[in-house]
mmCIF file as Biopython writes it, N, C-alpha, C and O atoms, coordinates in Angstrom:
data_model
#
loop_
_atom_site.group_PDB
_atom_site.id
_atom_site.type_symbol
_atom_site.label_atom_id
_atom_site.label_alt_id
_atom_site.label_comp_id
_atom_site.label_asym_id
_atom_site.label_entity_id
_atom_site.label_seq_id
_atom_site.pdbx_PDB_ins_code
_atom_site.Cartn_x
_atom_site.Cartn_y
_atom_site.Cartn_z
_atom_site.occupancy
_atom_site.B_iso_or_equiv
_atom_site.auth_seq_id
_atom_site.auth_asym_id
_atom_site.pdbx_PDB_model_num
ATOM 1   N N  . UNK A ? 1  ? 26.549 -168.419 -81.064 1.0 0.0 1  A 1 
ATOM 2   C CA . UNK A ? 1  ? 27.953 -168.670 -80.909 1.0 0.0 1  A 1 
ATOM 3   C C  . UNK A ? 1  ? 28.466 -169.599 -82.014 1.0 0.0 1  A 1 
ATOM 4   O O  . UNK A ? 1  ? 29.618 -169.484 -82.430 1.0 0.0 1  A 1 
ATOM 5   N N  . UNK A ? 2  ? 27.629 -170.505 -82.484 1.0 0.0 2  A 1 
ATOM 6   C CA . UNK A ? 2  ? 28.032 -171.385 -83.581 1.0 0.0 2  A 1 
ATOM 7   C C  . UNK A ? 2  ? 28.372 -170.568 -84.823 1.0 0.0 2  A 1 
ATOM 8   O O  . UNK A ? 2  ? 29.322 -170.887 -85.539 1.0 0.0 2  A 1 
ATOM 9   N N  . UNK A ? 3  ? 27.604 -169.526 -85.076 1.0 0.0 3  A 1 
ATOM 10  C CA . UNK A ? 3  ? 27.889 -168.673 -86.228 1.0 0.0 3  A 1 
ATOM 11  C C  . UNK A ? 3  ? 29.279 -168.058 -86.109 1.0 0.0 3  A 1 
ATOM 12  O O  . UNK A ? 3  ? 30.016 -167.988 -87.092 1.0 0.0 3  A 1 
ATOM 13  N N  . UNK A ? 4  ? 29.630 -167.620 -84.928 1.0 0.0 4  A 1 
ATOM 14  C CA . UNK A ? 4  ? 30.946 -167.015 -84.728 1.0 0.0 4  A 1 
ATOM 15  C C  . UNK A ? 4  ? 32.060 -168.053 -84.879 1.0 0.0 4  A 1 
ATOM 16  O O  . UNK A ? 4  ? 33.126 -167.753 -85.416 1.0 0.0 4  A 1 
ATOM 17  N N  . UNK A ? 5  ? 31.808 -169.261 -84.407 1.0 0.0 5  A 1 
ATOM 18  C CA . UNK A ? 5  ? 32.775 -170.345 -84.616 1.0 0.0 5  A 1 
ATOM 19  C C  . UNK A ? 5  ? 32.979 -170.584 -86.107 1.0 0.0 5  A 1 
ATOM 20  O O  . UNK A ? 5  ? 34.106 -170.734 -86.580 1.0 0.0 5  A 1 
ATOM 21  N N  . UNK A ? 6  ? 31.879 -170.616 -86.829 1.0 0.0 6  A 1 
ATOM 22  C CA . UNK A ? 6  ? 31.928 -170.885 -88.266 1.0 0.0 6  A 1 
ATOM 23  C C  . UNK A ? 6  ? 32.659 -169.777 -89.020 1.0 0.0 6  A 1 
ATOM 24  O O  . UNK A ? 6  ? 33.186 -170.009 -90.108 1.0 0.0 6  A 1 
ATOM 25  N N  . UNK A ? 7  ? 32.691 -168.595 -88.457 1.0 0.0 7  A 1 
ATOM 26  C CA . UNK A ? 7  ? 33.398 -167.477 -89.085 1.0 0.0 7  A 1 
ATOM 27  C C  . UNK A ? 7  ? 34.869 -167.427 -88.686 1.0 0.0 7  A 1 
ATOM 28  O O  . UNK A ? 7  ? 35.599 -166.514 -89.072 1.0 0.0 7  A 1 
ATOM 29  N N  . UNK A ? 8  ? 35.293 -168.427 -87.905 1.0 0.0 8  A 1 
ATOM 30  C CA . UNK A ? 8  ? 36.699 -168.525 -87.545 1.0 0.0 8  A 1 
ATOM 31  C C  . UNK A ? 8  ? 37.141 -167.661 -86.386 1.0 0.0 8  A 1 
ATOM 32  O O  . UNK A ? 8  ? 38.338 -167.463 -86.175 1.0 0.0 8  A 1 
ATOM 33  N N  . UNK A ? 9  ? 36.190 -167.149 -85.636 1.0 0.0 9  A 1 
ATOM 34  C CA . UNK A ? 9  ? 36.550 -166.294 -84.503 1.0 0.0 9  A 1 
ATOM 35  C C  . UNK A ? 9  ? 37.108 -167.122 -83.356 1.0 0.0 9  A 1 
ATOM 36  O O  . UNK A ? 9  ? 36.662 -168.245 -83.122 1.0 0.0 9  A 1 
ATOM 37  N N  . UNK A ? 10 ? 38.053 -166.586 -82.663 1.0 0.0 10 A 1 
ATOM 38  C CA . UNK A ? 10 ? 38.677 -167.230 -81.510 1.0 0.0 10 A 1 
ATOM 39  C C  . UNK A ? 10 ? 37.889 -166.922 -80.243 1.0 0.0 10 A 1 
ATOM 40  O O  . UNK A ? 10 ? 37.085 -165.991 -80.200 1.0 0.0 10 A 1 
ATOM 41  N N  . UNK A ? 11 ? 38.140 -167.726 -79.216 1.0 0.0 11 A 1 
ATOM 42  C CA . UNK A ? 11 ? 37.416 -167.559 -77.955 1.0 0.0 11 A 1 
ATOM 43  C C  . UNK A ? 11 ? 37.495 -166.130 -77.431 1.0 0.0 11 A 1 
ATOM 44  O O  . UNK A ? 11 ? 36.498 -165.573 -76.971 1.0 0.0 11 A 1 
ATOM 45  N N  . UNK A ? 12 ? 38.682 -165.543 -77.503 1.0 0.0 12 A 1 
ATOM 46  C CA . UNK A ? 12 ? 38.855 -164.171 -76.996 1.0 0.0 12 A 1 
ATOM 47  C C  . UNK A ? 12 ? 37.957 -163.189 -77.752 1.0 0.0 12 A 1 
ATOM 48  O O  . UNK A ? 12 ? 37.330 -162.322 -77.143 1.0 0.0 12 A 1 
ATOM 49  N N  . UNK A ? 13 ? 37.899 -163.325 -79.067 1.0 0.0 13 A 1 
ATOM 50  C CA . UNK A ? 13 ? 37.064 -162.430 -79.873 1.0 0.0 13 A 1 
ATOM 51  C C  . UNK A ? 13 ? 35.588 -162.609 -79.536 1.0 0.0 13 A 1 
ATOM 52  O O  . UNK A ? 13 ? 34.848 -161.635 -79.398 1.0 0.0 13 A 1 
ATOM 53  N N  . UNK A ? 14 ? 35.171 -163.865 -79.407 1.0 0.0 14 A 1 
ATOM 54  C CA . UNK A ? 14 ? 33.771 -164.153 -79.075 1.0 0.0 14 A 1 
ATOM 55  C C  . UNK A ? 14 ? 33.431 -163.574 -77.707 1.0 0.0 14 A 1 
ATOM 56  O O  . UNK A ? 14 ? 32.382 -162.954 -77.531 1.0 0.0 14 A 1 
ATOM 57  N N  . UNK A ? 15 ? 34.323 -163.778 -76.740 1.0 0.0 15 A 1 
ATOM 58  C CA . UNK A ? 15 ? 34.104 -163.279 -75.380 1.0 0.0 15 A 1 
ATOM 59  C C  . UNK A ? 15 ? 33.952 -161.759 -75.371 1.0 0.0 15 A 1 
ATOM 60  O O  . UNK A ? 15 ? 33.059 -161.224 -74.715 1.0 0.0 15 A 1 
ATOM 61  N N  . UNK A ? 16 ? 34.814 -161.080 -76.089 1.0 0.0 16 A 1 
ATOM 62  C CA . UNK A ? 16 ? 34.746 -159.616 -76.136 1.0 0.0 16 A 1 
ATOM 63  C C  . UNK A ? 16 ? 33.449 -159.151 -76.776 1.0 0.0 16 A 1 
ATOM 64  O O  . UNK A ? 16 ? 32.814 -158.214 -76.291 1.0 0.0 16 A 1 
ATOM 65  N N  . UNK A ? 17 ? 33.059 -159.794 -77.852 1.0 0.0 17 A 1 
ATOM 66  C CA . UNK A ? 17 ? 31.841 -159.390 -78.554 1.0 0.0 17 A 1 
ATOM 67  C C  . UNK A ? 17 ? 30.581 -159.626 -77.716 1.0 0.0 17 A 1 
ATOM 68  O O  . UNK A ? 17 ? 29.648 -158.822 -77.734 1.0 0.0 17 A 1 
ATOM 69  N N  . UNK A ? 18 ? 30.571 -160.747 -76.978 1.0 0.0 18 A 1 
ATOM 70  C CA . UNK A ? 18 ? 29.387 -161.093 -76.181 1.0 0.0 18 A 1 
ATOM 71  C C  . UNK A ? 18 ? 29.458 -160.593 -74.743 1.0 0.0 18 A 1 
ATOM 72  O O  . UNK A ? 18 ? 28.522 -160.784 -73.966 1.0 0.0 18 A 1 
ATOM 73  N N  . UNK A ? 19 ? 30.576 -159.949 -74.390 1.0 0.0 19 A 1 
ATOM 74  C CA . UNK A ? 19 ? 30.770 -159.420 -73.035 1.0 0.0 19 A 1 
ATOM 75  C C  . UNK A ? 19 ? 30.660 -160.513 -71.983 1.0 0.0 19 A 1 
ATOM 76  O O  . UNK A ? 19 ? 29.968 -160.365 -70.976 1.0 0.0 19 A 1 
ATOM 77  N N  . UNK A ? 20 ? 31.358 -161.616 -72.240 1.0 0.0 20 A 1 
ATOM 78  C CA . UNK A ? 20 ? 31.429 -162.731 -71.298 1.0 0.0 20 A 1 
ATOM 79  C C  . UNK A ? 20 ? 32.888 -163.146 -71.189 1.0 0.0 20 A 1 
ATOM 80  O O  . UNK A ? 20 ? 33.726 -162.689 -71.966 1.0 0.0 20 A 1 
ATOM 81  N N  . UNK A ? 21 ? 33.194 -164.009 -70.227 1.0 0.0 21 A 1 
ATOM 82  C CA . UNK A ? 21 ? 34.586 -164.435 -70.044 1.0 0.0 21 A 1 
ATOM 83  C C  . UNK A ? 21 ? 34.975 -165.486 -71.084 1.0 0.0 21 A 1 
ATOM 84  O O  . UNK A ? 21 ? 34.127 -166.161 -71.667 1.0 0.0 21 A 1 
ATOM 85  N N  . UNK A ? 22 ? 36.269 -165.597 -71.292 1.0 0.0 22 A 1 
ATOM 86  C CA . UNK A ? 22 ? 36.777 -166.628 -72.199 1.0 0.0 22 A 1 
ATOM 87  C C  . UNK A ? 22 ? 36.445 -168.017 -71.665 1.0 0.0 22 A 1 
ATOM 88  O O  . UNK A ? 22 ? 36.204 -168.943 -72.441 1.0 0.0 22 A 1 
ATOM 89  N N  . UNK A ? 23 ? 36.431 -168.162 -70.352 1.0 0.0 23 A 1 
ATOM 90  C CA . UNK A ? 23 ? 36.078 -169.454 -69.747 1.0 0.0 23 A 1 
ATOM 91  C C  . UNK A ? 23 ? 34.653 -169.847 -70.103 1.0 0.0 23 A 1 
ATOM 92  O O  . UNK A ? 23 ? 34.377 -171.016 -70.373 1.0 0.0 23 A 1 
ATOM 93  N N  . UNK A ? 24 ? 33.760 -168.887 -70.104 1.0 0.0 24 A 1 
ATOM 94  C CA . UNK A ? 24 ? 32.366 -169.159 -70.461 1.0 0.0 24 A 1 
ATOM 95  C C  . UNK A ? 24 ? 32.269 -169.566 -71.924 1.0 0.0 24 A 1 
ATOM 96  O O  . UNK A ? 24 ? 31.532 -170.491 -72.266 1.0 0.0 24 A 1 
ATOM 97  N N  . UNK A ? 25 ? 33.003 -168.885 -72.780 1.0 0.0 25 A 1 
ATOM 98  C CA . UNK A ? 25 ? 33.020 -169.242 -74.204 1.0 0.0 25 A 1 
ATOM 99  C C  . UNK A ? 25 ? 33.544 -170.661 -74.362 1.0 0.0 25 A 1 
ATOM 100 O O  . UNK A ? 25 ? 32.960 -171.463 -75.092 1.0 0.0 25 A 1 
ATOM 101 N N  . UNK A ? 26 ? 34.638 -170.975 -73.685 1.0 0.0 26 A 1 
ATOM 102 C CA . UNK A ? 26 ? 35.237 -172.300 -73.769 1.0 0.0 26 A 1 
ATOM 103 C C  . UNK A ? 26 ? 34.235 -173.373 -73.353 1.0 0.0 26 A 1 
ATOM 104 O O  . UNK A ? 26 ? 34.135 -174.419 -73.993 1.0 0.0 26 A 1 
ATOM 105 N N  . UNK A ? 27 ? 33.499 -173.109 -72.286 1.0 0.0 27 A 1 
ATOM 106 C CA . UNK A ? 27 ? 32.471 -174.027 -71.800 1.0 0.0 27 A 1 
ATOM 107 C C  . UNK A ? 27 ? 31.399 -174.259 -72.864 1.0 0.0 27 A 1 
ATOM 108 O O  . UNK A ? 27 ? 31.021 -175.397 -73.140 1.0 0.0 27 A 1 
ATOM 109 N N  . UNK A ? 28 ? 30.917 -173.170 -73.455 1.0 0.0 28 A 1 
ATOM 110 C CA . UNK A ? 28 ? 29.861 -173.289 -74.457 1.0 0.0 28 A 1 
ATOM 111 C C  . UNK A ? 28 ? 30.357 -173.955 -75.737 1.0 0.0 28 A 1 
ATOM 112 O O  . UNK A ? 28 ? 29.635 -174.739 -76.353 1.0 0.0 28 A 1 
ATOM 113 N N  . UNK A ? 29 ? 31.581 -173.644 -76.133 1.0 0.0 29 A 1 
ATOM 114 C CA . UNK A ? 29 ? 32.150 -174.280 -77.328 1.0 0.0 29 A 1 
ATOM 115 C C  . UNK A ? 29 ? 32.232 -175.791 -77.120 1.0 0.0 29 A 1 
ATOM 116 O O  . UNK A ? 29 ? 31.879 -176.565 -78.010 1.0 0.0 29 A 1 
ATOM 117 N N  . UNK A ? 30 ? 32.697 -176.204 -75.950 1.0 0.0 30 A 1 
ATOM 118 C CA . UNK A ? 30 ? 32.782 -177.639 -75.651 1.0 0.0 30 A 1 
ATOM 119 C C  . UNK A ? 30 ? 31.399 -178.289 -75.726 1.0 0.0 30 A 1 
ATOM 120 O O  . UNK A ? 30 ? 31.258 -179.394 -76.249 1.0 0.0 30 A 1 
ATOM 121 N N  . UNK A ? 31 ? 30.389 -177.608 -75.205 1.0 0.0 31 A 1 
ATOM 122 C CA . UNK A ? 31 ? 29.022 -178.141 -75.264 1.0 0.0 31 A 1 
ATOM 123 C C  . UNK A ? 31 ? 28.510 -178.218 -76.701 1.0 0.0 31 A 1 
ATOM 124 O O  . UNK A ? 31 ? 27.843 -179.183 -77.074 1.0 0.0 31 A 1 
ATOM 125 N N  . UNK A ? 32 ? 28.816 -177.217 -77.492 1.0 0.0 32 A 1 
ATOM 126 C CA . UNK A ? 32 ? 28.397 -177.217 -78.898 1.0 0.0 32 A 1 
ATOM 127 C C  . UNK A ? 32 ? 29.020 -178.402 -79.626 1.0 0.0 32 A 1 
ATOM 128 O O  . UNK A ? 32 ? 28.338 -179.126 -80.351 1.0 0.0 32 A 1 
ATOM 129 N N  . UNK A ? 33 ? 30.324 -178.592 -79.425 1.0 0.0 33 A 1 
ATOM 130 C CA . UNK A ? 33 ? 31.012 -179.703 -80.088 1.0 0.0 33 A 1 
ATOM 131 C C  . UNK A ? 33 ? 30.399 -181.033 -79.681 1.0 0.0 33 A 1 
ATOM 132 O O  . UNK A ? 33 ? 30.178 -181.906 -80.521 1.0 0.0 33 A 1 
ATOM 133 N N  . UNK A ? 34 ? 30.127 -181.184 -78.395 1.0 0.0 34 A 1 
ATOM 134 C CA . UNK A ? 34 ? 29.533 -182.434 -77.909 1.0 0.0 34 A 1 
ATOM 135 C C  . UNK A ? 34 ? 28.151 -182.661 -78.507 1.0 0.0 34 A 1 
ATOM 136 O O  . UNK A ? 34 ? 27.846 -183.765 -78.959 1.0 0.0 34 A 1 
ATOM 137 N N  . UNK A ? 35 ? 27.324 -181.644 -78.513 1.0 0.0 35 A 1 
ATOM 138 C CA . UNK A ? 35 ? 25.959 -181.796 -79.032 1.0 0.0 35 A 1 
ATOM 139 C C  . UNK A ? 35 ? 25.930 -182.063 -80.532 1.0 0.0 35 A 1 
ATOM 140 O O  . UNK A ? 35 ? 25.033 -182.739 -81.035 1.0 0.0 35 A 1 
ATOM 141 N N  . UNK A ? 36 ? 26.917 -181.527 -81.238 1.0 0.0 36 A 1 
ATOM 142 C CA . UNK A ? 36 ? 26.987 -181.760 -82.680 1.0 0.0 36 A 1 
ATOM 143 C C  . UNK A ? 36 ? 27.650 -183.100 -83.003 1.0 0.0 36 A 1 
ATOM 144 O O  . UNK A ? 36 ? 27.582 -183.583 -84.133 1.0 0.0 36 A 1 
ATOM 145 N N  . UNK A ? 37 ? 28.288 -183.685 -82.001 1.0 0.0 37 A 1 
ATOM 146 C CA . UNK A ? 37 ? 28.969 -184.958 -82.215 1.0 0.0 37 A 1 
ATOM 147 C C  . UNK A ? 37 ? 30.238 -184.824 -83.034 1.0 0.0 37 A 1 
ATOM 148 O O  . UNK A ? 37 ? 30.589 -185.716 -83.806 1.0 0.0 37 A 1 
ATOM 149 N N  . UNK A ? 38 ? 30.923 -183.703 -82.858 1.0 0.0 38 A 1 
ATOM 150 C CA . UNK A ? 38 ? 32.175 -183.462 -83.579 1.0 0.0 38 A 1 
ATOM 151 C C  . UNK A ? 38 ? 33.301 -183.253 -82.576 1.0 0.0 38 A 1 
ATOM 152 O O  . UNK A ? 38 ? 33.059 -183.061 -81.384 1.0 0.0 38 A 1 
ATOM 153 N N  . UNK A ? 39 ? 34.528 -183.293 -83.070 1.0 0.0 39 A 1 
ATOM 154 C CA . UNK A ? 39 ? 35.671 -183.171 -82.169 1.0 0.0 39 A 1 
ATOM 155 C C  . UNK A ? 39 ? 36.487 -181.899 -82.367 1.0 0.0 39 A 1 
ATOM 156 O O  . UNK A ? 39 ? 37.444 -181.654 -81.634 1.0 0.0 39 A 1 
ATOM 157 N N  . UNK A ? 40 ? 36.114 -181.093 -83.354 1.0 0.0 40 A 1 
ATOM 158 C CA . UNK A ? 40 ? 36.891 -179.882 -83.591 1.0 0.0 40 A 1 
ATOM 159 C C  . UNK A ? 40 ? 36.005 -178.720 -84.006 1.0 0.0 40 A 1 
ATOM 160 O O  . UNK A ? 40 ? 34.873 -178.896 -84.457 1.0 0.0 40 A 1 
ATOM 161 N N  . UNK A ? 41 ? 36.557 -177.535 -83.839 1.0 0.0 41 A 1 
ATOM 162 C CA . UNK A ? 41 ? 35.860 -176.314 -84.256 1.0 0.0 41 A 1 
ATOM 163 C C  . UNK A ? 41 ? 35.645 -176.336 -85.772 1.0 0.0 41 A 1 
ATOM 164 O O  . UNK A ? 41 ? 34.623 -175.866 -86.271 1.0 0.0 41 A 1 
ATOM 165 N N  . UNK A ? 42 ? 36.618 -176.885 -86.491 1.0 0.0 42 A 1 
ATOM 166 C CA . UNK A ? 42 ? 36.517 -176.956 -87.950 1.0 0.0 42 A 1 
ATOM 167 C C  . UNK A ? 42 ? 35.343 -177.809 -88.396 1.0 0.0 42 A 1 
ATOM 168 O O  . UNK A ? 42 ? 34.623 -177.450 -89.327 1.0 0.0 42 A 1 
ATOM 169 N N  . UNK A ? 43 ? 35.153 -178.941 -87.728 1.0 0.0 43 A 1 
ATOM 170 C CA . UNK A ? 43 ? 34.008 -179.795 -88.063 1.0 0.0 43 A 1 
ATOM 171 C C  . UNK A ? 43 ? 32.694 -179.080 -87.746 1.0 0.0 43 A 1 
ATOM 172 O O  . UNK A ? 43 ? 31.737 -179.161 -88.517 1.0 0.0 43 A 1 
ATOM 173 N N  . UNK A ? 44 ? 32.650 -178.388 -86.623 1.0 0.0 44 A 1 
ATOM 174 C CA . UNK A ? 44 ? 31.446 -177.638 -86.251 1.0 0.0 44 A 1 
ATOM 175 C C  . UNK A ? 44 ? 31.174 -176.544 -87.281 1.0 0.0 44 A 1 
ATOM 176 O O  . UNK A ? 44 ? 30.029 -176.315 -87.670 1.0 0.0 44 A 1 
ATOM 177 N N  . UNK A ? 45 ? 32.235 -175.874 -87.715 1.0 0.0 45 A 1 
ATOM 178 C CA . UNK A ? 45 ? 32.086 -174.819 -88.723 1.0 0.0 45 A 1 
ATOM 179 C C  . UNK A ? 45 ? 31.574 -175.388 -90.039 1.0 0.0 45 A 1 
ATOM 180 O O  . UNK A ? 45 ? 30.723 -174.779 -90.688 1.0 0.0 45 A 1 
ATOM 181 N N  . UNK A ? 46 ? 32.080 -176.543 -90.436 1.0 0.0 46 A 1 
ATOM 182 C CA . UNK A ? 46 ? 31.630 -177.166 -91.673 1.0 0.0 46 A 1 
ATOM 183 C C  . UNK A ? 46 ? 30.136 -177.494 -91.598 1.0 0.0 46 A 1 
ATOM 184 O O  . UNK A ? 46 ? 29.404 -177.271 -92.563 1.0 0.0 46 A 1 
ATOM 185 N N  . UNK A ? 47 ? 29.690 -178.013 -90.480 1.0 0.0 47 A 1 
ATOM 186 C CA . UNK A ? 47 ? 28.256 -178.294 -90.311 1.0 0.0 47 A 1 
ATOM 187 C C  . UNK A ? 47 ? 27.432 -177.013 -90.373 1.0 0.0 47 A 1 
ATOM 188 O O  . UNK A ? 47 ? 26.378 -176.964 -91.007 1.0 0.0 47 A 1 
ATOM 189 N N  . UNK A ? 48 ? 27.933 -175.977 -89.702 1.0 0.0 48 A 1 
ATOM 190 C CA . UNK A ? 48 ? 27.216 -174.695 -89.703 1.0 0.0 48 A 1 
ATOM 191 C C  . UNK A ? 48 ? 27.081 -174.143 -91.120 1.0 0.0 48 A 1 
ATOM 192 O O  . UNK A ? 48 ? 26.035 -173.610 -91.488 1.0 0.0 48 A 1 
ATOM 193 N N  . UNK A ? 49 ? 28.136 -174.273 -91.903 1.0 0.0 49 A 1 
ATOM 194 C CA . UNK A ? 49 ? 28.089 -173.796 -93.289 1.0 0.0 49 A 1 
ATOM 195 C C  . UNK A ? 49 ? 27.091 -174.632 -94.099 1.0 0.0 49 A 1 
ATOM 196 O O  . UNK A ? 49 ? 26.354 -174.094 -94.926 1.0 0.0 49 A 1 
ATOM 197 N N  . UNK A ? 50 ? 27.072 -175.938 -93.860 1.0 0.0 50 A 1 
ATOM 198 C CA . UNK A ? 50 ? 26.128 -176.819 -94.548 1.0 0.0 50 A 1 
ATOM 199 C C  . UNK A ? 50 ? 24.693 -176.436 -94.236 1.0 0.0 50 A 1 
ATOM 200 O O  . UNK A ? 50 ? 23.829 -176.450 -95.113 1.0 0.0 50 A 1 
ATOM 201 N N  . UNK A ? 51 ? 24.449 -176.096 -92.988 1.0 0.0 51 A 1 
ATOM 202 C CA . UNK A ? 51 ? 23.094 -175.737 -92.539 1.0 0.0 51 A 1 
ATOM 203 C C  . UNK A ? 51 ? 22.739 -174.290 -92.866 1.0 0.0 51 A 1 
ATOM 204 O O  . UNK A ? 51 ? 21.587 -173.887 -92.705 1.0 0.0 51 A 1 
ATOM 205 N N  . UNK A ? 52 ? 23.707 -173.509 -93.321 1.0 0.0 52 A 1 
ATOM 206 C CA . UNK A ? 52 ? 23.432 -172.109 -93.590 1.0 0.0 52 A 1 
ATOM 207 C C  . UNK A ? 52 ? 23.355 -171.268 -92.331 1.0 0.0 52 A 1 
ATOM 208 O O  . UNK A ? 52 ? 22.708 -170.221 -92.318 1.0 0.0 52 A 1 
ATOM 209 N N  . UNK A ? 53 ? 24.014 -171.719 -91.272 1.0 0.0 53 A 1 
ATOM 210 C CA . UNK A ? 53 ? 23.944 -171.032 -89.984 1.0 0.0 53 A 1 
ATOM 211 C C  . UNK A ? 53 ? 24.985 -169.933 -89.840 1.0 0.0 53 A 1 
ATOM 212 O O  . UNK A ? 53 ? 25.241 -169.467 -88.730 1.0 0.0 53 A 1 
ATOM 213 N N  . UNK A ? 54 ? 25.580 -169.519 -90.933 1.0 0.0 54 A 1 
ATOM 214 C CA . UNK A ? 54 ? 26.640 -168.507 -90.845 1.0 0.0 54 A 1 
ATOM 215 C C  . UNK A ? 54 ? 26.138 -167.117 -91.151 1.0 0.0 54 A 1 
ATOM 216 O O  . UNK A ? 54 ? 26.905 -166.158 -91.065 1.0 0.0 54 A 1 
ATOM 217 N N  . UNK A ? 55 ? 24.897 -166.979 -91.499 1.0 0.0 55 A 1 
ATOM 218 C CA . UNK A ? 55 ? 24.350 -165.671 -91.778 1.0 0.0 55 A 1 
ATOM 219 C C  . UNK A ? 55 ? 24.837 -165.053 -93.082 1.0 0.0 55 A 1 
ATOM 220 O O  . UNK A ? 55 ? 24.584 -163.879 -93.352 1.0 0.0 55 A 1 
ATOM 221 N N  . UNK A ? 56 ? 25.539 -165.850 -93.890 1.0 0.0 56 A 1 
ATOM 222 C CA . UNK A ? 56 ? 26.029 -165.305 -95.163 1.0 0.0 56 A 1 
ATOM 223 C C  . UNK A ? 56 ? 25.370 -165.978 -96.333 1.0 0.0 56 A 1 
ATOM 224 O O  . UNK A ? 56 ? 25.663 -165.646 -97.481 1.0 0.0 56 A 1 
#
């Protein structure tokens, strides 16, 4: 899911791709942000790009 965040995908897009609810995506995104110690999707994406977690 971090890879999808880093690619700029919205919760709805992630939910559709993973066949889960938007609420579940929102829950996981919040957990990802907390575990990474960041406050925004943009910060999480920047870390993912730094780590090469975007698959590109």
